[in-house]
Structure formats: structure tokens, C-alpha cells
N, C-alpha and C positions, 0 to 999 in steps of 0.2 A: 357750380351745377352742384349743391347740399344734397345729401340722403337723409332722409327720415332716421330721427333716432335707431339707433341699432339695427340700421339698414347698411350693409357696405359699400362704399363710396365708389362710383363707375367709374373702372379706368379709365386714364384719359387717354392714353391709346391699349388697344387690343390685338393682337396678332394671334393669328391660329392657322397653321400651314402653309403662311403666304408665301406663296409663289409667280414668280414671275418671268416668264421665259422668253426667251429669241430663238427661233425654231429649236435648234436640239439641245441650245444651251440657257441654263436656269441663270440667270443673274441675282433671282433671290429665290432659295431654295428650304423650303419646305420651316421658313422661321414662324417662331409661338414664341410670343413674350408679351407681358402684359406692364404698365407705366403706369405709378401711381400718380395722382393729379397733384400739379405742382411741382414733379419732379424735371430736374435737370438731368437729359441722359446723353451720354456724349461717345460716338460712333466710330469706332476706330478702325483700321485693316489697310490692306497693303491695295493699288491700284486695280481694281477689275473685282474688290470682295463684294461688290454688289449695296455700296454703300450709297449711293448718289440715287440707284434705282431703290431702293428701298424711301428716301425722301419722296422720288416723284409719284410713288405707290400712296404715302401718306401725304401727299398734296392731293391727289385726284388726277396729276398731269398723266397717270399711265392706272390701266385695270388689270388686276390680278389675271394668272394665269385660271389658278386653282388657292384657293383657301380664304382666307374674310381677314376685314380691318377694320377696325370701327374706331373711328374719334369722339371722347365723351359721347359713349355708347349708343353714335349715330355709326351703321354703317355705309362705307364709303362707298362700295359699288352702289347699291341700291339708293339712298339717297346723296351723290356727288354734292348738289347743288346747297342742301342744307346744312352738309359737315363742309363745307368749302368757307364757309357766313363767319368760322371761328378757327381759321389757319390763315396762319401766315408766313410764307416764302420770302429767306434772304438766298437768292442762289447768284452762282456766275455770271446767269443772264439779269439784269437789273430788271428787265421790264418794265422799259424806262421810254416813253416818246422821244428821241432826240431831238424835234423838231418843236416842241412844245417846251414852256420854262418849267421848272421846279415846281411851281406852285400849279400851273395847270395840267400836270401827271397827277400832283396827288387831289387834287379836286375830281380828275374823269376816275379813280380810285374811289374817292370818300364817296360819288355818287350813286358810281357802281352800287358799291354797300350798302346804300342807304343810309349813310353816316350822318346824325343828326347834328343842325349848324356847322358843315362842311368845311366853310371856311374858316370857321374860327378852328375847327381839328386839324389844318393844314397848317396853319400858319403855326400854330404850338408846336405841330412837328417838326417843322423845318429849323423851330427855335433851338428844340432838343438837339438837333443834329450840326447846331452852329452853322447853317446857311439861312435864315431868314431874310437877314443882308442879298442873298443871292437871288429869292425866289422868283424874281421877273425875268431871268435869265434863261437862255436854252439852256437845256440841259445836253446837247453837243457841244457847249464850250466850256463844258467841265473837265476833270481831270476825271481819272479813274477812281481817285479816293472820294472826289465829293462826288460822283454818279453813287458811288457804291451807299455813300451816307444817306443821299437820295431813295437808292434803293431798299433801307432801313425804314428810312419814315413810311415808306411804301407799304412796308411786309408790317406796319403796326398802324396804320390810318384806320384801320376795324375795328383798332382793341383787342386783337385774337389773344382765344385761351389757348392755341397752341401754335410755337413759334416754332418753323421749322430754318434750319440752319446750314447751307452747305458750305462749307469753308471761307465763315463768315467776314475775314480776317487779310484774305489775299487778296492783294493789291491798295492795301488800307495804310497810311502811311504813319509815321506813333503819334502825329496831332488825334487823326481819323480813330484809329486805335483806342485809346483814352478816352473819347466822346462816346467811342461803343460799348468800351467796358461801364461807362458809367450812366449809357443809356440803360444798357441791361443789367444791371444793379438796381435801376430805381424802376424796370415793368416785371421786374422777376417775379413778385410776391403775386400768388396766386395764378399764375400761368404756368403753362407744361411747355417745356424748352427741348427741343431735340436736333445736337447738333454735329454733324459728321467732320472730322478735323484729324488734323496729321502732325498736328503740335501735339504731341504726349501731354505735357506740362501744363503746357493752357487748358488744353481738354479736360485732363484730370484734375486738376485744381478746378473749374467752374463746374464739373460733374458731382451729382449724386447720386447717379447710376451708368452705368459701363455696360455697351455693346462690342464685344471686340466681334469683326466677321471675317471671313476668309471664305473662297468659294462660293459663295454667298448665302455661306449656313453661319448660325452662331456657333464660334469657337468658345465665347464666355459672356455671360452676361449677369447683371447681381447691383447691388446696392453696393455702392463704392468702401461705405462703411465695414464690408466682410469681405472685403479685399484685402488679403499682403500687400503692400505695395511691391514687395521686393518679387514677390511671386506674380504680381499682374508686368509688372517692367520685366520678367523675364517670359509672362508669355507674352506680351505686346512683343519684343524682340523675335521670337521664332517664327511670328506670323506676320507681324505687320512689318517689321527691319526685312528678313528675307524673302514675304512674299508666298511663302510656304504653309499651306493650311496644316 
């Protein structure tokens, strides 16, 4: 999405007072931040910090209890279907049908999204994740790592502008990690990424923006360039390492 000359670009993601409550517990609590187009945000925090709930809100899989969230200027509460068309999600749940083949799974999603030339797109993606030779095999016969690679292809089938990653390296063997890193490098230009990670080194290396959460709130948010690495590590240890806000 391009802005007119002299007009500020629409943020890729804008959260204002974003809150998600489950009963009296606030999993995400009054979260406010803006992420520019093309940024890569890594989200860190202890278990229960609200990281996955934030991704579910961004993916339109959950509705805010209060506040607002917009992706590329589209309010997710008001126009979830329109927003969903530009979002890809890689999560712990592969969101695949085990009794369908890899090709059938991706074709299903491609047709749901109205992808032009879906057959060509599916073969292209399966080749990118190193599974073109297994495209006619049922997903239930795949290892955890192979299933995750099909899930990565599924998340990219609609050529999303925003890609959400919930611990994407979980369950991947070293070969699959190399494939994933290469794929992210090839599709990164022009896209916005939000990745939840417990891996400080990899998450910090990939990111250009960092969000640290604890107890549903933002402990720290900003450009990685503005962060002192040692101060960040100290903050990470005090919040993520100990689980204390």
C-alpha cells in the first residue's frame, strides 16, 4: 500500500488500548503501538505474557474486549474478512487436513482466497519448502517438521502483506530451519512480520523492531537500532527469564 506524495504511510499494524480479557484476567492489557510497513517485529515475554493472544487478535481469531487494532488501515473488528485476505498465520496448529494430500490442502486454501492460477501457485510453494516431490502424499504421513513446512506454504498461499509467526521454528529439524530461513529471506521484502519467539538470539537477529511483554502489557517497544544490546539483554533476563513484569 503506497501513500500519496507527502502523506505518511499507513502503519502496517496499529494497536490502540488493545485489551483482551478472559473473565477478570486480562491476557492483553491496554496495548498501544504502531508498526511501520515492511517491519519485522519480534515479540518476547514469559509464558502467560499475552504473546499468543496478541497474535490471535491480529489474525482475527479473537475479538478485542476493548480498544482497537488495524492492519494496513483496516479495522479488524469492523472488517475482519477484508483484513484476513492480507494476513498469513503460522502457528502451533498447522491448520491442515491430515487425510488430504499436501497439494489438496493448499489448493483448498488457494481457492478460498481466490488466488489466481491456484495450481501453479501451490506447486511453486511446495517447491519452495522442499516438498514438491511429496505433493500427492497425505499430510498424516508427514513428520512434524514436514507438516510445519506445508503449514508455512499454506500461510503464504494468498501472498499476504502481513505474516504472523507463533514460534515458527518449533518442531523443525535443522534442514527445515534452513529452508524456512531461506524462504523468509526471499519473501521478506515489502512484507510485515510479527514473530513470537523464546529464542532471544534468533528473534533479535531477524527483527528490526522489538516488543517485550509481561502480564499482558508492553514492557518495552521500539526500533532495534534504538536499543542498547546489553540493556535489552538485562531487560530480557528480568522479564522473560524470571517471568516477572
